HTML snippet that shows the backbone in 3Dmol.js (N, CA, C, O; Angstrom):
<script src="https://3Dmol.org/build/3Dmol-min.js"></script>
<div id="view" style="width:600px;height:400px;position:relative"></div>
<script>
const pdb = `
ATOM      1  N   MET A   1       0.534  22.491   4.328  1.00  0.00           N
ATOM      2  CA  MET A   1       1.768  22.189   5.013  1.00  0.00           C
ATOM      3  C   MET A   1       2.044  20.698   4.923  1.00  0.00           C
ATOM      4  O   MET A   1       1.130  19.886   4.781  1.00  0.00           O
ATOM      5  N   LEU A   2       3.284  20.367   5.005  1.00  0.00           N
ATOM      6  CA  LEU A   2       3.712  18.975   4.965  1.00  0.00           C
ATOM      7  C   LEU A   2       4.416  18.660   6.272  1.00  0.00           C
ATOM      8  O   LEU A   2       5.353  19.360   6.656  1.00  0.00           O
ATOM      9  N   TYR A   3       3.979  17.619   6.958  1.00  0.00           N
ATOM     10  CA  TYR A   3       4.575  17.204   8.222  1.00  0.00           C
ATOM     11  C   TYR A   3       5.049  15.768   8.106  1.00  0.00           C
ATOM     12  O   TYR A   3       4.402  14.944   7.459  1.00  0.00           O
ATOM     13  N   ALA A   4       6.166  15.472   8.727  1.00  0.00           N
ATOM     14  CA  ALA A   4       6.662  14.098   8.789  1.00  0.00           C
ATOM     15  C   ALA A   4       6.138  13.460  10.068  1.00  0.00           C
ATOM     16  O   ALA A   4       6.226  14.050  11.145  1.00  0.00           O
ATOM     17  N   VAL A   5       5.598  12.263   9.947  1.00  0.00           N
ATOM     18  CA  VAL A   5       5.119  11.527  11.110  1.00  0.00           C
ATOM     19  C   VAL A   5       6.122  10.422  11.382  1.00  0.00           C
ATOM     20  O   VAL A   5       6.424   9.616  10.502  1.00  0.00           O
ATOM     21  N   VAL A   6       6.629  10.387  12.582  1.00  0.00           N
ATOM     22  CA  VAL A   6       7.621   9.369  12.911  1.00  0.00           C
ATOM     23  C   VAL A   6       7.040   8.268  13.781  1.00  0.00           C
ATOM     24  O   VAL A   6       7.688   7.247  14.012  1.00  0.00           O
ATOM     25  N   LYS A   7       5.811   8.471  14.268  1.00  0.00           N
ATOM     26  CA  LYS A   7       5.128   7.451  15.052  1.00  0.00           C
ATOM     27  C   LYS A   7       3.643   7.586  14.764  1.00  0.00           C
ATOM     28  O   LYS A   7       3.135   8.701  14.643  1.00  0.00           O
ATOM     29  N   GLN A   8       2.943   6.468  14.653  1.00  0.00           N
ATOM     30  CA  GLN A   8       1.528   6.530  14.328  1.00  0.00           C
ATOM     31  C   GLN A   8       0.757   5.455  15.066  1.00  0.00           C
ATOM     32  O   GLN A   8       1.286   4.399  15.413  1.00  0.00           O
ATOM     33  N   ALA A   9      -0.486   5.753  15.290  1.00  0.00           N
ATOM     34  CA  ALA A   9      -1.391   4.720  15.804  1.00  0.00           C
ATOM     35  C   ALA A   9      -1.837   3.861  14.625  1.00  0.00           C
ATOM     36  O   ALA A   9      -1.741   4.288  13.475  1.00  0.00           O
ATOM     37  N   PHE A  10      -2.306   2.696  14.895  1.00  0.00           N
ATOM     38  CA  PHE A  10      -2.807   1.812  13.852  1.00  0.00           C
ATOM     39  C   PHE A  10      -3.980   2.469  13.140  1.00  0.00           C
ATOM     40  O   PHE A  10      -4.911   2.932  13.800  1.00  0.00           O
ATOM     41  N   VAL A  11      -3.962   2.522  11.824  1.00  0.00           N
ATOM     42  CA  VAL A  11      -5.029   3.131  11.039  1.00  0.00           C
ATOM     43  C   VAL A  11      -5.936   2.031  10.503  1.00  0.00           C
ATOM     44  O   VAL A  11      -5.494   1.151   9.765  1.00  0.00           O
ATOM     45  N   ILE A  12      -7.194   2.093  10.877  1.00  0.00           N
ATOM     46  CA  ILE A  12      -8.185   1.139  10.376  1.00  0.00           C
ATOM     47  C   ILE A  12      -8.887   1.799   9.198  1.00  0.00           C
ATOM     48  O   ILE A  12      -9.530   2.837   9.352  1.00  0.00           O
ATOM     49  N   ILE A  13      -8.760   1.193   8.024  1.00  0.00           N
ATOM     50  CA  ILE A  13      -9.339   1.793   6.824  1.00  0.00           C
ATOM     51  C   ILE A  13     -10.858   1.656   6.827  1.00  0.00           C
ATOM     52  O   ILE A  13     -11.409   0.685   7.345  1.00  0.00           O
ATOM     53  N   THR A  14     -11.518   2.647   6.240  1.00  0.00           N
ATOM     54  CA  THR A  14     -12.979   2.602   6.106  1.00  0.00           C
ATOM     55  C   THR A  14     -13.405   2.530   4.640  1.00  0.00           C
ATOM     56  O   THR A  14     -14.583   2.344   4.337  1.00  0.00           O
ATOM     57  N   ALA A  15     -12.431   2.681   3.731  1.00  0.00           N
ATOM     58  CA  ALA A  15     -12.711   2.591   2.296  1.00  0.00           C
ATOM     59  C   ALA A  15     -11.415   2.259   1.564  1.00  0.00           C
ATOM     60  O   ALA A  15     -10.316   2.528   2.048  1.00  0.00           O
ATOM     61  N   LYS A  16     -11.577   1.672   0.390  1.00  0.00           N
ATOM     62  CA  LYS A  16     -10.426   1.413  -0.453  1.00  0.00           C
ATOM     63  C   LYS A  16      -9.904   2.747  -0.995  1.00  0.00           C
ATOM     64  O   LYS A  16     -10.689   3.609  -1.390  1.00  0.00           O
ATOM     65  N   THR A  17      -8.609   2.909  -1.012  1.00  0.00           N
ATOM     66  CA  THR A  17      -8.017   4.163  -1.483  1.00  0.00           C
ATOM     67  C   THR A  17      -8.147   4.290  -2.992  1.00  0.00           C
ATOM     68  O   THR A  17      -7.797   3.377  -3.741  1.00  0.00           O
ATOM     69  N   ASP A  18      -8.652   5.430  -3.421  1.00  0.00           N
ATOM     70  CA  ASP A  18      -8.773   5.764  -4.831  1.00  0.00           C
ATOM     71  C   ASP A  18      -7.542   6.583  -5.214  1.00  0.00           C
ATOM     72  O   ASP A  18      -7.368   7.703  -4.734  1.00  0.00           O
ATOM     73  N   LEU A  19      -6.699   6.036  -6.066  1.00  0.00           N
ATOM     74  CA  LEU A  19      -5.468   6.730  -6.441  1.00  0.00           C
ATOM     75  C   LEU A  19      -5.730   8.034  -7.184  1.00  0.00           C
ATOM     76  O   LEU A  19      -4.864   8.908  -7.217  1.00  0.00           O
ATOM     77  N   ASN A  20      -6.908   8.178  -7.781  1.00  0.00           N
ATOM     78  CA  ASN A  20      -7.276   9.466  -8.388  1.00  0.00           C
ATOM     79  C   ASN A  20      -7.465  10.537  -7.317  1.00  0.00           C
ATOM     80  O   ASN A  20      -7.153  11.706  -7.547  1.00  0.00           O
ATOM     81  N   GLU A  21      -7.971  10.147  -6.156  1.00  0.00           N
ATOM     82  CA  GLU A  21      -8.111  11.091  -5.044  1.00  0.00           C
ATOM     83  C   GLU A  21      -6.736  11.484  -4.505  1.00  0.00           C
ATOM     84  O   GLU A  21      -6.507  12.641  -4.154  1.00  0.00           O
ATOM     85  N   VAL A  22      -5.834  10.520  -4.443  1.00  0.00           N
ATOM     86  CA  VAL A  22      -4.461  10.808  -4.010  1.00  0.00           C
ATOM     87  C   VAL A  22      -3.839  11.814  -4.978  1.00  0.00           C
ATOM     88  O   VAL A  22      -3.236  12.804  -4.564  1.00  0.00           O
ATOM     89  N   ARG A  23      -3.995  11.544  -6.255  1.00  0.00           N
ATOM     90  CA  ARG A  23      -3.426  12.445  -7.272  1.00  0.00           C
ATOM     91  C   ARG A  23      -4.037  13.847  -7.161  1.00  0.00           C
ATOM     92  O   ARG A  23      -3.319  14.844  -7.238  1.00  0.00           O
ATOM     93  N   GLY A  24      -5.358  13.924  -6.981  1.00  0.00           N
ATOM     94  CA  GLY A  24      -6.026  15.216  -6.844  1.00  0.00           C
ATOM     95  C   GLY A  24      -5.545  15.982  -5.628  1.00  0.00           C
ATOM     96  O   GLY A  24      -5.314  17.189  -5.703  1.00  0.00           O
ATOM     97  N   PHE A  25      -5.393  15.294  -4.511  1.00  0.00           N
ATOM     98  CA  PHE A  25      -4.907  15.926  -3.286  1.00  0.00           C
ATOM     99  C   PHE A  25      -3.507  16.479  -3.479  1.00  0.00           C
ATOM    100  O   PHE A  25      -3.218  17.615  -3.102  1.00  0.00           O
ATOM    101  N   LEU A  26      -2.643  15.669  -4.067  1.00  0.00           N
ATOM    102  CA  LEU A  26      -1.260  16.104  -4.270  1.00  0.00           C
ATOM    103  C   LEU A  26      -1.177  17.230  -5.300  1.00  0.00           C
ATOM    104  O   LEU A  26      -0.384  18.158  -5.139  1.00  0.00           O
ATOM    105  N   THR A  27      -1.983  17.155  -6.350  1.00  0.00           N
ATOM    106  CA  THR A  27      -2.001  18.212  -7.367  1.00  0.00           C
ATOM    107  C   THR A  27      -2.429  19.540  -6.744  1.00  0.00           C
ATOM    108  O   THR A  27      -1.843  20.584  -7.031  1.00  0.00           O
ATOM    109  N   GLN A  28      -3.445  19.494  -5.899  1.00  0.00           N
ATOM    110  CA  GLN A  28      -3.908  20.713  -5.220  1.00  0.00           C
ATOM    111  C   GLN A  28      -2.821  21.305  -4.329  1.00  0.00           C
ATOM    112  O   GLN A  28      -2.844  22.497  -4.022  1.00  0.00           O
ATOM    113  N   ASN A  29      -1.882  20.481  -3.920  1.00  0.00           N
ATOM    114  CA  ASN A  29      -0.808  20.929  -3.039  1.00  0.00           C
ATOM    115  C   ASN A  29       0.511  21.126  -3.776  1.00  0.00           C
ATOM    116  O   ASN A  29       1.578  21.136  -3.162  1.00  0.00           O
ATOM    117  N   GLY A  30       0.431  21.283  -5.110  1.00  0.00           N
ATOM    118  CA  GLY A  30       1.602  21.656  -5.896  1.00  0.00           C
ATOM    119  C   GLY A  30       2.487  20.528  -6.382  1.00  0.00           C
ATOM    120  O   GLY A  30       3.580  20.777  -6.889  1.00  0.00           O
ATOM    121  N   PHE A  31       2.030  19.278  -6.235  1.00  0.00           N
ATOM    122  CA  PHE A  31       2.816  18.139  -6.694  1.00  0.00           C
ATOM    123  C   PHE A  31       2.389  17.731  -8.100  1.00  0.00           C
ATOM    124  O   PHE A  31       1.208  17.789  -8.444  1.00  0.00           O
ATOM    125  N   ASN A  32       3.347  17.326  -8.895  1.00  0.00           N
ATOM    126  CA  ASN A  32       3.097  16.818 -10.243  1.00  0.00           C
ATOM    127  C   ASN A  32       3.467  15.347 -10.280  1.00  0.00           C
ATOM    128  O   ASN A  32       4.500  14.946  -9.744  1.00  0.00           O
ATOM    129  N   LYS A  33       2.622  14.544 -10.914  1.00  0.00           N
ATOM    130  CA  LYS A  33       2.923  13.123 -11.063  1.00  0.00           C
ATOM    131  C   LYS A  33       4.066  12.979 -12.056  1.00  0.00           C
ATOM    132  O   LYS A  33       4.011  13.525 -13.157  1.00  0.00           O
ATOM    133  N   THR A  34       5.106  12.239 -11.663  1.00  0.00           N
ATOM    134  CA  THR A  34       6.255  12.063 -12.544  1.00  0.00           C
ATOM    135  C   THR A  34       6.243  10.706 -13.231  1.00  0.00           C
ATOM    136  O   THR A  34       6.571  10.606 -14.413  1.00  0.00           O
ATOM    137  N   LYS A  35       5.870   9.668 -12.503  1.00  0.00           N
ATOM    138  CA  LYS A  35       5.743   8.321 -13.062  1.00  0.00           C
ATOM    139  C   LYS A  35       5.042   7.438 -12.043  1.00  0.00           C
ATOM    140  O   LYS A  35       5.069   7.727 -10.846  1.00  0.00           O
ATOM    141  N   ASN A  36       4.428   6.389 -12.497  1.00  0.00           N
ATOM    142  CA  ASN A  36       3.734   5.430 -11.629  1.00  0.00           C
ATOM    143  C   ASN A  36       3.032   6.144 -10.480  1.00  0.00           C
ATOM    144  O   ASN A  36       2.058   6.863 -10.705  1.00  0.00           O
ATOM    145  N   ASN A  37       3.508   5.957  -9.262  1.00  0.00           N
ATOM    146  CA  ASN A  37       2.912   6.572  -8.080  1.00  0.00           C
ATOM    147  C   ASN A  37       3.905   7.502  -7.390  1.00  0.00           C
ATOM    148  O   ASN A  37       3.997   7.535  -6.163  1.00  0.00           O
ATOM    149  N   ASP A  38       4.640   8.253  -8.194  1.00  0.00           N
ATOM    150  CA  ASP A  38       5.671   9.168  -7.707  1.00  0.00           C
ATOM    151  C   ASP A  38       5.290  10.599  -8.075  1.00  0.00           C
ATOM    152  O   ASP A  38       4.705  10.850  -9.128  1.00  0.00           O
ATOM    153  N   TYR A  39       5.634  11.533  -7.183  1.00  0.00           N
ATOM    154  CA  TYR A  39       5.244  12.932  -7.355  1.00  0.00           C
ATOM    155  C   TYR A  39       6.396  13.861  -6.995  1.00  0.00           C
ATOM    156  O   TYR A  39       7.259  13.521  -6.186  1.00  0.00           O
ATOM    157  N   LEU A  40       6.394  15.039  -7.610  1.00  0.00           N
ATOM    158  CA  LEU A  40       7.410  16.062  -7.370  1.00  0.00           C
ATOM    159  C   LEU A  40       6.724  17.394  -7.154  1.00  0.00           C
ATOM    160  O   LEU A  40       5.827  17.771  -7.908  1.00  0.00           O
ATOM    161  N   ASN A  41       7.150  18.111  -6.118  1.00  0.00           N
ATOM    162  CA  ASN A  41       6.739  19.492  -5.941  1.00  0.00           C
ATOM    163  C   ASN A  41       7.965  20.340  -6.257  1.00  0.00           C
ATOM    164  O   ASN A  41       8.858  20.471  -5.420  1.00  0.00           O
ATOM    165  N   PRO A  42       8.019  20.921  -7.462  1.00  0.00           N
ATOM    166  CA  PRO A  42       9.218  21.653  -7.874  1.00  0.00           C
ATOM    167  C   PRO A  42       9.459  22.917  -7.057  1.00  0.00           C
ATOM    168  O   PRO A  42      10.604  23.343  -6.907  1.00  0.00           O
ATOM    169  N   ASP A  43       8.399  23.521  -6.529  1.00  0.00           N
ATOM    170  CA  ASP A  43       8.565  24.726  -5.718  1.00  0.00           C
ATOM    171  C   ASP A  43       9.178  24.419  -4.356  1.00  0.00           C
ATOM    172  O   ASP A  43      10.016  25.174  -3.863  1.00  0.00           O
ATOM    173  N   LEU A  44       8.764  23.319  -3.756  1.00  0.00           N
ATOM    174  CA  LEU A  44       9.300  22.933  -2.450  1.00  0.00           C
ATOM    175  C   LEU A  44      10.580  22.109  -2.552  1.00  0.00           C
ATOM    176  O   LEU A  44      11.351  22.025  -1.596  1.00  0.00           O
ATOM    177  N   GLY A  45      10.800  21.498  -3.724  1.00  0.00           N
ATOM    178  CA  GLY A  45      11.965  20.631  -3.878  1.00  0.00           C
ATOM    179  C   GLY A  45      11.807  19.308  -3.147  1.00  0.00           C
ATOM    180  O   GLY A  45      12.767  18.780  -2.585  1.00  0.00           O
ATOM    181  N   ILE A  46      10.572  18.771  -3.158  1.00  0.00           N
ATOM    182  CA  ILE A  46      10.280  17.513  -2.466  1.00  0.00           C
ATOM    183  C   ILE A  46       9.766  16.488  -3.465  1.00  0.00           C
ATOM    184  O   ILE A  46       8.898  16.786  -4.285  1.00  0.00           O
ATOM    185  N   ILE A  47      10.305  15.282  -3.389  1.00  0.00           N
ATOM    186  CA  ILE A  47       9.863  14.153  -4.202  1.00  0.00           C
ATOM    187  C   ILE A  47       9.214  13.140  -3.264  1.00  0.00           C
ATOM    188  O   ILE A  47       9.799  12.779  -2.243  1.00  0.00           O
ATOM    189  N   LEU A  48       8.008  12.678  -3.603  1.00  0.00           N
ATOM    190  CA  LEU A  48       7.319  11.622  -2.862  1.00  0.00           C
ATOM    191  C   LEU A  48       7.184  10.422  -3.776  1.00  0.00           C
ATOM    192  O   LEU A  48       6.745  10.544  -4.920  1.00  0.00           O
ATOM    193  N   GLU A  49       7.564   9.259  -3.266  1.00  0.00           N
ATOM    194  CA  GLU A  49       7.496   8.039  -4.084  1.00  0.00           C
ATOM    195  C   GLU A  49       6.781   6.923  -3.343  1.00  0.00           C
ATOM    196  O   GLU A  49       6.620   6.961  -2.123  1.00  0.00           O
ATOM    197  N   ASP A  50       6.359   5.930  -4.109  1.00  0.00           N
ATOM    198  CA  ASP A  50       5.759   4.701  -3.593  1.00  0.00           C
ATOM    199  C   ASP A  50       4.375   4.935  -2.991  1.00  0.00           C
ATOM    200  O   ASP A  50       4.012   4.314  -1.992  1.00  0.00           O
ATOM    201  N   LEU A  51       3.604   5.838  -3.608  1.00  0.00           N
ATOM    202  CA  LEU A  51       2.288   6.181  -3.083  1.00  0.00           C
ATOM    203  C   LEU A  51       1.189   5.324  -3.713  1.00  0.00           C
ATOM    204  O   LEU A  51       0.214   5.849  -4.251  1.00  0.00           O
ATOM    205  N   HIS A  52       1.352   4.020  -3.642  1.00  0.00           N
ATOM    206  CA  HIS A  52       0.313   3.121  -4.157  1.00  0.00           C
ATOM    207  C   HIS A  52      -0.751   2.905  -3.093  1.00  0.00           C
ATOM    208  O   HIS A  52      -0.616   3.390  -1.969  1.00  0.00           O
ATOM    209  N   ASP A  53      -1.814   2.173  -3.442  1.00  0.00           N
ATOM    210  CA  ASP A  53      -2.974   2.056  -2.557  1.00  0.00           C
ATOM    211  C   ASP A  53      -2.735   1.273  -1.273  1.00  0.00           C
ATOM    212  O   ASP A  53      -3.621   1.231  -0.420  1.00  0.00           O
ATOM    213  N   GLU A  54      -1.586   0.661  -1.104  1.00  0.00           N
ATOM    214  CA  GLU A  54      -1.266   0.012   0.163  1.00  0.00           C
ATOM    215  C   GLU A  54      -0.447   0.935   1.065  1.00  0.00           C
ATOM    216  O   GLU A  54      -0.280   0.660   2.253  1.00  0.00           O
ATOM    217  N   ASN A  55       0.058   2.021   0.500  1.00  0.00           N
ATOM    218  CA  ASN A  55       0.841   2.983   1.278  1.00  0.00           C
ATOM    219  C   ASN A  55       0.100   4.289   1.531  1.00  0.00           C
ATOM    220  O   ASN A  55       0.598   5.160   2.245  1.00  0.00           O
ATOM    221  N   VAL A  56      -1.073   4.428   0.955  1.00  0.00           N
ATOM    222  CA  VAL A  56      -1.961   5.551   1.259  1.00  0.00           C
ATOM    223  C   VAL A  56      -3.292   4.926   1.653  1.00  0.00           C
ATOM    224  O   VAL A  56      -3.972   4.314   0.830  1.00  0.00           O
ATOM    225  N   LEU A  57      -3.651   5.086   2.906  1.00  0.00           N
ATOM    226  CA  LEU A  57      -4.871   4.480   3.427  1.00  0.00           C
ATOM    227  C   LEU A  57      -5.960   5.530   3.543  1.00  0.00           C
ATOM    228  O   LEU A  57      -5.677   6.719   3.688  1.00  0.00           O
ATOM    229  N   THR A  58      -7.223   5.079   3.477  1.00  0.00           N
ATOM    230  CA  THR A  58      -8.357   5.982   3.603  1.00  0.00           C
ATOM    231  C   THR A  58      -9.163   5.598   4.835  1.00  0.00           C
ATOM    232  O   THR A  58      -9.616   4.463   4.985  1.00  0.00           O
ATOM    233  N   LYS A  59      -9.326   6.590   5.718  1.00  0.00           N
ATOM    234  CA  LYS A  59     -10.149   6.406   6.916  1.00  0.00           C
ATOM    235  C   LYS A  59     -11.055   7.627   7.028  1.00  0.00           C
ATOM    236  O   LYS A  59     -10.580   8.757   7.139  1.00  0.00           O
ATOM    237  N   ASN A  60     -12.356   7.388   6.999  1.00  0.00           N
ATOM    238  CA  ASN A  60     -13.337   8.466   7.115  1.00  0.00           C
ATOM    239  C   ASN A  60     -13.062   9.588   6.119  1.00  0.00           C
ATOM    240  O   ASN A  60     -13.083  10.767   6.471  1.00  0.00           O
ATOM    241  N   GLU A  61     -12.805   9.201   4.870  1.00  0.00           N
ATOM    242  CA  GLU A  61     -12.569  10.114   3.744  1.00  0.00           C
ATOM    243  C   GLU A  61     -11.292  10.946   3.888  1.00  0.00           C
ATOM    244  O   GLU A  61     -11.120  11.939   3.181  1.00  0.00           O
ATOM    245  N   MET A  62     -10.412  10.555   4.783  1.00  0.00           N
ATOM    246  CA  MET A  62      -9.134  11.251   4.948  1.00  0.00           C
ATOM    247  C   MET A  62      -8.007  10.313   4.524  1.00  0.00           C
ATOM    248  O   MET A  62      -8.012   9.125   4.844  1.00  0.00           O
ATOM    249  N   LEU A  63      -7.044  10.873   3.797  1.00  0.00           N
ATOM    250  CA  LEU A  63      -5.919  10.079   3.317  1.00  0.00           C
ATOM    251  C   LEU A  63      -4.809  10.045   4.356  1.00  0.00           C
ATOM    252  O   LEU A  63      -4.450  11.074   4.929  1.00  0.00           O
ATOM    253  N   TYR A  64      -4.270   8.858   4.594  1.00  0.00           N
ATOM    254  CA  TYR A  64      -3.144   8.660   5.511  1.00  0.00           C
ATOM    255  C   TYR A  64      -1.986   8.090   4.702  1.00  0.00           C
ATOM    256  O   TYR A  64      -2.077   6.990   4.159  1.00  0.00           O
ATOM    257  N   PHE A  65      -0.912   8.838   4.630  1.00  0.00           N
ATOM    258  CA  PHE A  65       0.264   8.432   3.855  1.00  0.00           C
ATOM    259  C   PHE A  65       1.184   7.620   4.757  1.00  0.00           C
ATOM    260  O   PHE A  65       1.790   8.141   5.694  1.00  0.00           O
ATOM    261  N   ILE A  66       1.271   6.334   4.449  1.00  0.00           N
ATOM    262  CA  ILE A  66       2.027   5.388   5.262  1.00  0.00           C
ATOM    263  C   ILE A  66       3.217   4.892   4.442  1.00  0.00           C
ATOM    264  O   ILE A  66       3.060   4.552   3.269  1.00  0.00           O
ATOM    265  N   ASP A  67       4.368   4.849   5.027  1.00  0.00           N
ATOM    266  CA  ASP A  67       5.557   4.287   4.384  1.00  0.00           C
ATOM    267  C   ASP A  67       5.923   5.024   3.089  1.00  0.00           C
ATOM    268  O   ASP A  67       6.383   4.415   2.123  1.00  0.00           O
ATOM    269  N   THR A  68       5.710   6.343   3.090  1.00  0.00           N
ATOM    270  CA  THR A  68       6.052   7.154   1.925  1.00  0.00           C
ATOM    271  C   THR A  68       7.567   7.336   1.857  1.00  0.00           C
ATOM    272  O   THR A  68       8.212   7.631   2.863  1.00  0.00           O
ATOM    273  N   VAL A  69       8.116   7.162   0.682  1.00  0.00           N
ATOM    274  CA  VAL A  69       9.534   7.418   0.450  1.00  0.00           C
ATOM    275  C   VAL A  69       9.642   8.856  -0.026  1.00  0.00           C
ATOM    276  O   VAL A  69       8.984   9.239  -0.993  1.00  0.00           O
ATOM    277  N   PHE A  70      10.470   9.662   0.647  1.00  0.00           N
ATOM    278  CA  PHE A  70      10.597  11.043   0.195  1.00  0.00           C
ATOM    279  C   PHE A  70      12.060  11.444   0.104  1.00  0.00           C
ATOM    280  O   PHE A  70      12.922  10.958   0.835  1.00  0.00           O
ATOM    281  N   PHE A  71      12.292  12.347  -0.823  1.00  0.00           N
ATOM    282  CA  PHE A  71      13.625  12.882  -1.083  1.00  0.00           C
ATOM    283  C   PHE A  71      13.507  14.389  -1.185  1.00  0.00           C
ATOM    284  O   PHE A  71      12.434  14.924  -1.462  1.00  0.00           O
ATOM    285  N   ILE A  72      14.608  15.060  -0.961  1.00  0.00           N
ATOM    286  CA  ILE A  72      14.639  16.494  -1.190  1.00  0.00           C
ATOM    287  C   ILE A  72      15.621  16.782  -2.321  1.00  0.00           C
ATOM    288  O   ILE A  72      16.640  16.108  -2.471  1.00  0.00           O
ATOM    289  N   THR A  73      15.292  17.791  -3.104  1.00  0.00           N
ATOM    290  CA  THR A  73      16.159  18.187  -4.206  1.00  0.00           C
ATOM    291  C   THR A  73      16.966  19.411  -3.777  1.00  0.00           C
ATOM    292  O   THR A  73      16.768  19.931  -2.678  1.00  0.00           O
ATOM    293  N   PHE A  74      17.847  19.859  -4.612  1.00  0.00           N
ATOM    294  CA  PHE A  74      18.652  21.042  -4.338  1.00  0.00           C
ATOM    295  C   PHE A  74      17.747  22.245  -4.066  1.00  0.00           C
ATOM    296  O   PHE A  74      18.068  23.086  -3.227  1.00  0.00           O
ATOM    297  N   ASP A  75      16.618  22.328  -4.773  1.00  0.00           N
ATOM    298  CA  ASP A  75      15.699  23.465  -4.627  1.00  0.00           C
ATOM    299  C   ASP A  75      15.105  23.563  -3.226  1.00  0.00           C
ATOM    300  O   ASP A  75      14.665  24.638  -2.820  1.00  0.00           O
ATOM    301  N   PHE A  76      15.086  22.463  -2.484  1.00  0.00           N
ATOM    302  CA  PHE A  76      14.577  22.470  -1.122  1.00  0.00           C
ATOM    303  C   PHE A  76      15.331  23.485  -0.265  1.00  0.00           C
ATOM    304  O   PHE A  76      14.748  24.119   0.616  1.00  0.00           O
ATOM    305  N   TRP A  77      16.610  23.633  -0.523  1.00  0.00           N
ATOM    306  CA  TRP A  77      17.474  24.486   0.289  1.00  0.00           C
ATOM    307  C   TRP A  77      17.447  25.948  -0.126  1.00  0.00           C
ATOM    308  O   TRP A  77      18.031  26.792   0.554  1.00  0.00           O
ATOM    309  N   LEU A  78      16.781  26.259  -1.229  1.00  0.00           N
ATOM    310  CA  LEU A  78      16.745  27.663  -1.691  1.00  0.00           C
ATOM    311  C   LEU A  78      15.697  28.489  -0.972  1.00  0.00           C
ATOM    312  O   LEU A  78      15.550  29.679  -1.252  1.00  0.00           O
TER     313      LEU A  78
END
`;
const viewer = $3Dmol.createViewer("view");
viewer.addModel(pdb, "pdb");
viewer.setStyle({}, {cartoon: {color: "spectrum"}});
viewer.zoomTo();
viewer.render();
</script>
């Protein structure tokens, strides 16, 4: 499931984010890398952008997506 967070507590990182782990997590959830640090889930009609290592934090081996830019495509409404 995908949830939007509109308020968050301060996240203290415990490890540097590995962008390969971000890619693996998103791939497992139906997202395809389109360019740089941008992803598309064609089934859901959701685009996630700007997922570089300063916008995805790692705390206790869990990824926290901070300041993610997201868009919806026409397919989102189907």
